[in-house]
C-alpha positions as CSV (number, residue, x, y, z in Angstrom):
1,M,-9.8,8.6,5.3
2,R,-10.5,4.9,6.1
3,R,-13.0,6.0,8.7
4,I,-15.0,8.0,6.2
5,L,-16.1,5.0,4.3
6,H,-16.7,2.7,7.2
7,F,-18.5,4.0,6.4
8,A,-21.3,6.4,6.1
9,I,-23.0,3.7,3.9
10,C,-24.7,2.4,7.0
11,S,-25.8,5.7,8.4
12,V,-26.2,8.2,5.6
13,L,-29.3,10.4,5.8
14,L,-29.2,13.1,3.2
15,F,-30.7,16.5,3.3
16,L,-33.2,16.9,0.4
17,T,-33.3,20.6,0.9
18,A,-29.6,21.1,0.6
19,A,-28.6,24.1,-1.4
20,V,-27.1,23.5,-4.9
21,P,-23.3,23.8,-4.5
22,A,-21.6,26.9,-5.8
23,F,-19.3,24.6,-7.9
24,A,-22.2,22.7,-9.4
25,G,-22.4,25.1,-12.3
26,E,-19.6,26.1,-14.6
27,V,-16.3,24.7,-13.4
28,I,-13.1,26.5,-14.1
29,D,-10.7,23.5,-14.1
30,G,-7.0,23.5,-13.5
31,V,-4.2,21.7,-11.7
32,V,-4.6,22.4,-8.0
33,A,-1.9,19.9,-6.9
34,S,0.5,17.3,-8.1
35,V,1.6,14.0,-6.6
36,N,4.8,12.6,-8.0
37,R,4.2,14.7,-11.1
38,Q,0.6,13.3,-11.5
39,P,-1.9,16.2,-11.6
40,V,-4.8,16.6,-9.2
41,L,-7.5,18.6,-11.0
42,R,-9.7,21.2,-9.3
43,S,-12.8,19.5,-10.7
44,D,-11.7,16.2,-9.0
45,W,-11.1,18.1,-5.8
46,E,-14.5,19.8,-5.9
47,E,-16.3,16.5,-6.7
48,S,-14.4,14.7,-3.8
49,A,-15.5,17.4,-1.4
50,A,-19.1,17.1,-2.5
51,F,-18.9,13.3,-2.2
52,E,-17.6,13.5,1.3
53,A,-20.4,16.0,2.3
54,F,-22.9,13.5,0.7
55,M,-21.5,10.6,2.8
56,Q,-21.3,12.6,6.0
57,Q,-24.9,13.8,5.9
58,K,-23.7,17.4,5.6
59,P,-25.6,20.0,3.4
60,I,-23.3,21.2,0.7
61,A,-23.9,24.8,1.7
62,Q,-22.3,24.1,5.1
63,L,-19.0,23.0,3.7
64,T,-16.2,25.0,5.2
65,E,-12.8,25.7,3.7
66,A,-11.3,23.3,6.3
67,D,-13.7,20.6,5.0
68,R,-12.5,21.3,1.4
69,V,-8.8,21.2,2.4
70,L,-9.4,17.9,4.2
71,A,-11.0,16.5,1.1
72,L,-8.0,17.5,-1.0
73,Q,-5.7,15.7,1.6
74,H,-7.9,12.6,1.3
75,L,-7.6,12.8,-2.5
76,I,-3.8,13.0,-2.3
77,D,-3.7,10.2,0.2
78,R,-5.8,7.9,-2.0
79,Q,-3.5,8.7,-4.9
80,L,-0.5,7.7,-2.8
81,L,-2.1,4.4,-1.7
82,K,-3.2,3.5,-5.2
83,A,0.4,4.0,-6.4
84,Q,1.4,1.3,-3.9
85,M,-0.9,-1.2,-5.5
86,G,0.8,-1.3,-8.8
87,D,-2.1,-2.8,-10.7
88,A,-5.0,-0.2,-11.0
89,N,-7.5,-3.1,-10.9
90,Y,-6.1,-4.7,-7.7
91,M,-8.7,-5.3,-5.0
92,Q,-11.4,-3.5,-6.9
93,P,-14.9,-4.5,-5.7
94,S,-17.2,-6.4,-8.0
95,E,-20.1,-4.7,-9.8
96,E,-22.5,-6.7,-7.6
97,T,-20.8,-5.3,-4.5
98,L,-21.1,-1.8,-5.8
99,Q,-24.8,-2.2,-6.6
100,Q,-25.3,-3.5,-3.1
101,D,-23.6,-0.5,-1.6
102,L,-25.5,1.8,-3.8
103,A,-28.8,0.2,-2.7
104,K,-27.8,0.7,1.0
105,L,-27.3,4.4,0.3
106,R,-30.6,4.8,-1.5
107,A,-32.4,2.9,1.3
108,Q,-31.2,5.7,3.8
109,V,-32.8,8.5,1.7
110,P,-36.4,9.2,2.3
111,N,-38.2,8.0,-0.9
112,G,-34.7,7.2,-2.2
113,T,-36.1,4.2,-4.2
114,D,-37.9,6.7,-6.3
115,D,-35.5,7.5,-9.2
116,I,-36.6,11.1,-9.5
117,V,-36.0,11.8,-5.8
118,W,-32.7,9.9,-5.8
119,H,-31.3,11.8,-8.8
120,R,-32.6,15.2,-7.4
121,V,-30.7,14.5,-4.1
122,L,-27.5,13.7,-6.1
123,A,-27.9,16.8,-8.2
124,N,-28.1,18.9,-5.0
125,Y,-24.5,17.8,-4.4
126,G,-23.4,18.3,-8.0
127,L,-23.2,14.5,-8.4
128,N,-24.8,11.8,-10.5
129,E,-25.1,8.1,-9.9
130,E,-22.1,7.1,-12.0
131,A,-19.9,9.6,-10.0
132,V,-21.1,8.1,-6.7
133,K,-20.3,4.6,-8.0
134,Q,-16.8,5.6,-9.1
135,H,-16.1,7.2,-5.7
136,L,-17.4,4.1,-3.9
137,R,-15.3,1.9,-6.1
138,T,-12.2,3.8,-5.3
139,E,-12.9,4.0,-1.5
140,V,-13.7,0.2,-1.3
141,Q,-10.7,-0.7,-3.3
142,V,-8.4,1.4,-1.1
143,M,-10.0,0.0,2.1
144,N,-9.6,-3.6,0.8
145,F,-6.0,-2.9,0.1
146,V,-5.4,-1.4,3.5
147,E,-7.0,-4.3,5.2
148,V,-5.0,-6.9,3.3
149,R,-1.8,-5.0,3.9
150,L,-2.1,-4.0,7.6
151,R,-4.5,-6.4,9.3
152,P,-2.1,-9.4,9.3
153,D,0.4,-7.3,11.4
154,V,-2.1,-6.5,14.1
155,H,-2.0,-8.7,17.2
156,I,-4.4,-7.9,20.0
157,Q,-3.5,-9.6,23.3
158,Q,-6.1,-10.9,25.7
159,D,-4.8,-8.5,28.3
160,D,-5.6,-5.6,26.0
161,V,-9.2,-6.9,25.6
162,E,-9.6,-7.2,29.4
163,S,-8.1,-3.8,30.0
164,Y,-10.5,-2.2,27.6
165,Y,-13.4,-4.1,29.2
166,Q,-12.4,-3.0,32.8
167,H,-11.3,0.5,32.2
168,Q,-13.5,1.6,29.3
169,L,-16.6,-0.5,28.7
170,L,-17.7,-1.1,32.3
171,P,-17.3,2.6,33.4
172,D,-19.2,3.7,30.3
173,L,-22.0,1.3,31.0
174,Q,-22.2,2.5,34.6
175,K,-22.1,6.1,33.6
176,N,-25.0,5.6,31.3
177,G,-27.0,3.4,33.7
178,G,-26.5,0.2,31.7
179,K,-26.2,-3.3,33.0
180,P,-22.7,-5.0,33.0
181,I,-22.2,-7.4,30.1
182,P,-20.0,-10.5,30.6
183,L,-16.6,-10.3,29.0
184,D,-17.1,-13.5,27.2
185,E,-20.1,-12.0,25.4
186,V,-18.4,-8.7,24.3
187,G,-14.8,-9.9,24.0
188,P,-14.9,-10.6,20.2
189,R,-16.4,-7.2,19.6
190,I,-13.8,-5.5,21.8
191,R,-11.0,-7.3,20.0
192,E,-12.3,-6.2,16.6
193,L,-12.6,-2.6,17.9
194,L,-9.1,-2.6,19.1
195,T,-7.9,-4.1,15.8
196,E,-9.7,-1.4,13.8
197,Q,-8.1,1.3,16.0
198,R,-4.7,-0.2,15.5
199,I,-5.1,-0.4,11.8
200,D,-6.1,3.3,11.8
201,E,-3.0,4.1,13.7
202,M,-0.8,2.1,11.4
203,L,-2.5,3.7,8.3
204,D,-1.8,7.2,9.7
205,A,1.9,6.3,10.2
206,W,2.1,4.8,6.7
207,L,0.5,7.8,5.0
208,H,2.8,10.1,6.9
209,N,5.8,8.2,5.5
210,L,4.4,8.1,2.0
211,R,3.8,11.9,2.1
212,Q,7.4,12.5,3.3
213,Q,8.8,10.3,0.5
214,A,6.5,11.7,-2.3
215,D,7.0,14.8,-4.4
216,I,3.9,16.7,-3.5
217,H,3.1,20.3,-4.6
218,S,-0.1,22.1,-3.9
219,S,-1.5,25.6,-4.5
220,V,-3.5,25.1,-1.3
221,P,-1.8,24.8,2.1
222,I,-2.5,21.3,3.5
223,P,-1.5,20.8,7.2
224,G,0.9,17.8,7.5
225,V,1.5,17.6,3.8
226,N,3.3,20.7,2.5
227,A,3.0,24.4,1.9
228,P,1.8,25.7,-1.5
229,G,4.2,24.8,-4.3
230,D,5.1,27.5,-6.8
231,A,4.8,25.2,-9.8
232,A,1.3,24.1,-8.8
233,A,0.2,27.5,-7.9
234,S,1.2,28.9,-11.2
235,S,-1.0,26.4,-13.0
236,A,-4.0,26.3,-10.7
237,G,-7.2,28.1,-11.6
238,N,-9.1,30.2,-9.1
């Protein structure tokens, strides 16, 4: 989940010819899952799947069922992490930060500074600008929380940096015909890369524990979370 945000903001290139999503029309809403008795609505799920496709440069028509299930898992994971914050406003980005992120997105869209083009692109995904801002707000908030919570516990040793340099970076450079780069020059970047990898590993373990401790029911089988719950299935719309 954390990787998704890392985000596609810097690399999004949307498909202007993407087909209008099947769920962009009339939505039959219902409870598709529950997390500690808090409902997850089908409309929220569909919008999250559309947002992830938007951020991953994927035409909405190419969304697979596996993509949609993964989007539901991400939605549940975010709900679990937000519950750990206590305060719903904790670590939320400022409006200025959101506007900057939105501007970065628009800059990656051909003619995206044109309001008509921009809103047409969003409409192709069943989204509008306010929905995109809300998803960005949540993603940045969760990422900020994860960074504050986990980064202080990551300690990368110099031996780890040198090992990555010798066994990963240099062989990759040689394989691609590149010139060797001095360790002193790339050491800080290697250390940050290893830190990010370690945070991702710790986040995966944390989410696993949160899922095990939570009361999660879903009408959709989610690998690593649980099988469909009868209660959720009875209330979910198809």
